[in-house]
C-alpha angles and dihedrals in degrees: 000000000000133000130201125198121189124195094192112123126192114262114259128206111258093250092050092046092053093045093054097041115110125201114263091246091060092057114098112250120220113243121220125201108186092184092064089066096045124093123192111217123210118243090257092052092047091051092049093046094050091046092050088051089059103260118147121243092250092051091050092049091051096045093048096039092240135130119259089241090057091051091048089050092053090049094047092242113151129191116249 
């Protein structure tokens, strides 16, 4: 499926263009809420995500300020 959006508007006569023009302050401004697109992962989810991305257990422990045994626990890795 493909979409095409064109921003080309038909040319207006100068008088018509001035009559329909609104001051910039009257134009609605888009609102952005960055927090609506942000998700906070639990420690367990962070560990699993980093591990699935190929990071080593020691790297994960360092980057998340955790012990290696905690990371292993989240990953279900047990010592033999």
